[in-house]
N, C-alpha and C positions, 0 to 999 in steps of 0.2 A: 628703459621700458622693455618688457618682454613682449613677444609677438604671439598672438593667438590667431590661427589661420585655418582655412578650410579649402577643399578642392571639390568641385562639382564632378561627380562620377556618373550622373544619370545618362541614360542612353535613349535617344529618340527612336521612333518606329523604324527609321532607316538605318539604325545602328551607328549613327554619327554622334560623337561627344558634343555637348552643347558649349563646353568651355575648354579651351586648350590651356596647357601649362604655360607659365610665364616664359617669355622668349629669352633664350640665352642660358636657361638653367637645364642642365642635363638631369633628367629624372633619376636615372639609375646608372651608376658608373660600371666599368668593366667587371669589377669584383662582384658587384650586386647582380649584374646580368648572369654571371656564372652561377651565383647562388640561386637565382630565380630558376635557371635552367635545371639545376639539380633538384630543387623542390618540386618543380612541375613534373619532372620525370617520375618522381616518387608518387605524386598525386595520381598520375595516369595509371599506375599499377595497383592503386588501392581499390578495394571492392566494398568498402564500407565507409559511411559518412564519418563515423567516429575515428576510423583510421586516418582519413584525410585530415580531420581537424587536429588530431594528435600530431601528425607530421608537421603541420603548419605551426603549431604551438612550439614544438621542438626547435624548429628553424628560427622562430622569433626570439625565443629565450637564448638561443645560441648566438644570434646576431647582436641583440641589444642587451648590454650589461645592466642598464638602468631599470629594467622591468622588475617590478615587485609582484605583480599579479596580472593575469590575463584570462579572458573568457572568450570563447567563440560560441555564438548563439545562432541558431537557424530559425527561419520563419516556419511556424507551425501552420499547416494547411487549415487547421481548425481555428486559427487566430492566435495572435501574440507570438512570443519568442520562446524557443526551447533551448535551454542550456545544454550544449553537447560536451564541451571540454572546459575545465576550469583548472588553472595552474598557479601555484605560488612560486616565489623566487627560487626556492631550492629544487624546483623541478618536480616536486611531489604533486600528484593529483589531489585535489581538495575540493571542498564544496563551501559555499558561503562567501565567495569573493564578492565584496560590495562594489557595485557599479551604479552609475547615475542613470536612472530611467529617463530623466529629462534629456540627457545627451543622446541616449539610444533612440528615443522618440524623434528627436530632431534629425538625427542621421538617417533614420528610416524614412521620415517624411520628406526631407529635402534631397535625399540620395547624395549627400555630400560627406566626404571624409573630414573629420574635425580633429585638430590638435589643440589642447589647452596647455600651454607651456607653464603657466603659473595659476593654479586654481585660486590662490589667495587674492589675485588681482581681479578676479571675476566680480562683476557688480550684481549679478543675479543672485539674490539672497538665498532662496531655497536651495538652489544648486550648490553654491559655494559653501553654505553652511553644512549641508549633508556630506559633501566631500571632505570638508575640514574635520568633521566628526570621525570620518573613516581614515583620516590622516593622509589623504591623497593630495599630492602637490602638483602632479602633472599627469595628463592622460592623452590617449589617442583612441579614436573610434572610427573605424573604416567600414563602410557598407560593402557587402559582397554582391555584385550585380552581374547578372547574366542577361541574355537576350530576352528572357521571359520575365525579368524583374529582379527585385532584391531577394536574395536567398538567405541573408543573415548579416551579422556584423562581427568584426574582429575588434575586441576591446582590450586595451593595455593601459596600465597605470603604474606610477611610481610614487612611493610614500617617503622616499629618502631625499630626493632632490627635485627642485623645480628645473625646468629647461632640460628634462630628461629626453625629450623627443624634439628633433629638428625637422626642418622641411624635407631634407633628404631622406630622413627616416620615413616620413609620411609617403614620399614617392615610392620607396621600396615596398611598403605594406600595401599601398594602393595598386601597385603593379602586380603584387602577389594575389590581391583579392580577386582579380578577374579569373585566373585559372582555377582558384579555389571555388569560386562561384560556379564555374562551368563543370568542375568535377562533381560538386554537390548536386547540381542540376542533373547531370548525367546519371549519377548514382540513384537519385530519387526517381528519375524516369525509369531506370532499370528496375528499381525496386517495385514501382507501380506496375511496370510491364510484367515482372516476374510474379507479382501478386495476382495480376489479372490472369496470367497463364496458369498459375496454381489454382485459382478459383475456377477457371475454365476446365482444367483437368479434373478438379474435384466434382464439378458439375457433370462432366462426362462420366466419371467413375460412378457418381450417384445415379445418373441416368442408366448406365450399363447395369448397375446393381438392381435398379428398379425393374429394368427390362428382364433381367434374369429372375428376379423374384416373381414378376408377373408371369413369365414363361413357366416357372416352377409351379405357380398357383394354377395356371391353365392346365399343365400336365396333371397336377393333382386332381383338379376339378374334372378333367376328362376321364381320369382313372376312376374317380368316384362315380361319375355318370355311367361309365362302362360297367362298374360293379353293380350300380343300382339297376341297370338295364338287364342284368342277368341274375339278380338276387331277389329272392322272395322277401317281401317286406315284413312278414310276421315271424318266420322261423330263422331268417338269415341264411337259409340254404339256397342253392341254385334254383332258379325258377324253371317252369315247364319249357319255355323256349330254349334255354341253354341246354337242358337235358336232351331235347330232340336233336339240336345241332351236334352235340357231342356224340350222341348215339349214331347219327349218320356218319360222322367222321371216323369214329372208332370201328364201325362195321366195315367201311371201305378199307381201312388199314388192315383189319383182320382178314379180309378176303385176299388182299394183295400179298400179305406177308405170312398168312396162315398162323395168326396169333390168336390166343384164347382170350376171351373176356366174358363175364357173366352179368346178367341183369337181374336185380332183385326188385320186386314190387311188394311193398308192405302197406297194410291197412289197419287202422285202429279198430279193435273189436268193440262193438256196441258204443261207438263214439256219440251217437245221438243221445244215449242215456246219460252220458257225462254232461252234455249241454243241458238236457232237461232237468237233471238233478241238481247241478251246481251252477248252471248258467254258462253263457257263451264265453265270458272272460276266463272262466276255469278251463273250458275247452281249448281256448287259445294257448293257455299256459301249458296244458298237457302236450300240445303239438310242439311248443318250444322245447320242453324237456325231452321229448322223444327225439327231436332233431339233434339236440346236443348229445344225447346218448349214442345215437347212430354215428355222429362225426367222431366221437371219442373212441369208438370200437373199430373203425376202419382206418386205412392208411390215408395220408394226406394226398396221395396221388389218385385216390378213388373219388368218384363223383357222387355226392349225396344231394338230391334235389327233391323239392316238393312238387309232386306230379299234379296235385289238385286236391282240394278238400282236405281229407285226413289221410291221403295216400302219399307215401314217400318212396322214391325210387333210388336205387344204388347201383352204380356201374362199377364193378370190380375189375380193374384192368389186369391183364396178364394172369387171369385166374380161371382154372377149369371148374367144371360143375361140382366135382367132389369137394374142393376147397370152398366153393361158393356156398354149398349146403352147410358146411361147418360154420362159416361166418354168419349165415342166416340164423342158425340155431343159437349162436352166441348172442346175436341181437335180440332174438325172441326172449331168451332167458334174462338178459339185462333189463329189458322193459318189464317183464313179469315181476321181477324182484325189487323194482324201484319203488320207494315209499312216496307215492304221490300224495299231496296234501292240498287242501283248499279251505281257508278260513278255519283252521284248526281241525278239520276233518280229514282222516286218512282214507284212501280208497285205492283199489288196484286197477291197473290198466294192462291189457295184453294186446299183442299184434299178431296178425296172420301174414305170412310171407310166401310169395310165389317166386320160384327160381327158374331161369332159362339161360342156356349157354349158346353162344354164337357157334355157327358151323355144324350144329347138330341137325339130324334129320327132321324135316318138316319146317325148317326155318330158311327162307330164301332171301330175306332182306331185313333191314333194320326194323321196319314196321312189323314184319313177321316175328322178330325177336320180342318186340314190345307186346304183341298180342299173345305170344306164348307165355311170357311171364305173367301177364294179366289173367290168362286162362288158368295157370297154376294157382294164382292168388284166389280166383273164384272157387276153385276146388277146395282150398283151405277154408274159405268163408262158408262154403256149403257143408263142410264137415263140422267138426267140433270146435273150430276156431283155435286161436292160440297155438298155431302149428305152422310148420314149414312144408311146402309141397313143391316138388321138382317137376318140371314139364316133361312129358313123354308124348311123342307124336302117336297118332293112332296106328301108324304103320310100323312103329318100332315094337319090339318084343317087351314083355314085362308090363308092370304098372308104374304109376307115379310113386316116387319116393315120399314117404310121409314121416315127419318128425314132430315131436311135441307131445303134449299130454293127450 
């Protein structure tokens, strides 16, 4: 009669085995201990569950000549078993090694290593029939148990001969299963820890990215708010407040460093007639077009602002009065020649411009400069319009310079 036997490998909460091996039997001899030591040393150096299982399978096929097939399966956290390594007799990795689910379920449920020395003598019909179909004559199935529970099973079978596995063989595999289970448990814990660390790092990176994006959005929003606070909503030019602040700052700089700059004040001639004849939307479009023309005709460093209503002011930095008059005449001509249209109707628009320069006689501060340019503009409007007039103080010799038609 052949002997089919099992060993209880379950561990209680205090880590003590529930059943000891038979008295007088040495579980693993000296050669086996040496082999176990070598395998364990390799396991401790492995950084992957597949590498661990590959090393174990190499060792088992090297030790047992009667093995025709072997599988190592690990417990899937989501349920069931996951096949990690499958090997045939020639050592080649393969898939589709047939094994008994009945035996696996029994080993997992009872946490006992099982050896079936002769499958043909088994009385359990479904098990023996299925194994006979797969030509299995003997098998061994050992649970891999750590302190936290079953980590998987080691399954080996022979299709050539019964009695391929003896009790001593089972002792060797069961002795090997514990360090394998601990290695798998350690690697799974490391993997989960590494995954958690990676997820935490990704969360930190995502948070940092979100903070940077929010900061960028805030900077952009602040910049937009700042631009809105100094921009005229209709024309897109600087508004009155920004004009006055710039005028103050540039006047102080001009006094300190004796630098030139000029101020132009422009007004649309007969603007009320444009609104009366074509409507206020047309008047708004005229202001937009003139604002665009002015910006295109001056430098990017110059300041073009809507002073109020249909008046536009231009600060020409580092510019003397002579050059300022030339720029003003250019602006006047560009507006005069521009083909204004509204709802298919063409019409002409002209502007009058007053020019004043910093540091000239009769101007004592930035407000005086503003009043001087406005006074010159008034002279142009009182004249024939569509002209440029330069400010001259009553104390200075000569008359105001006049340009235009």
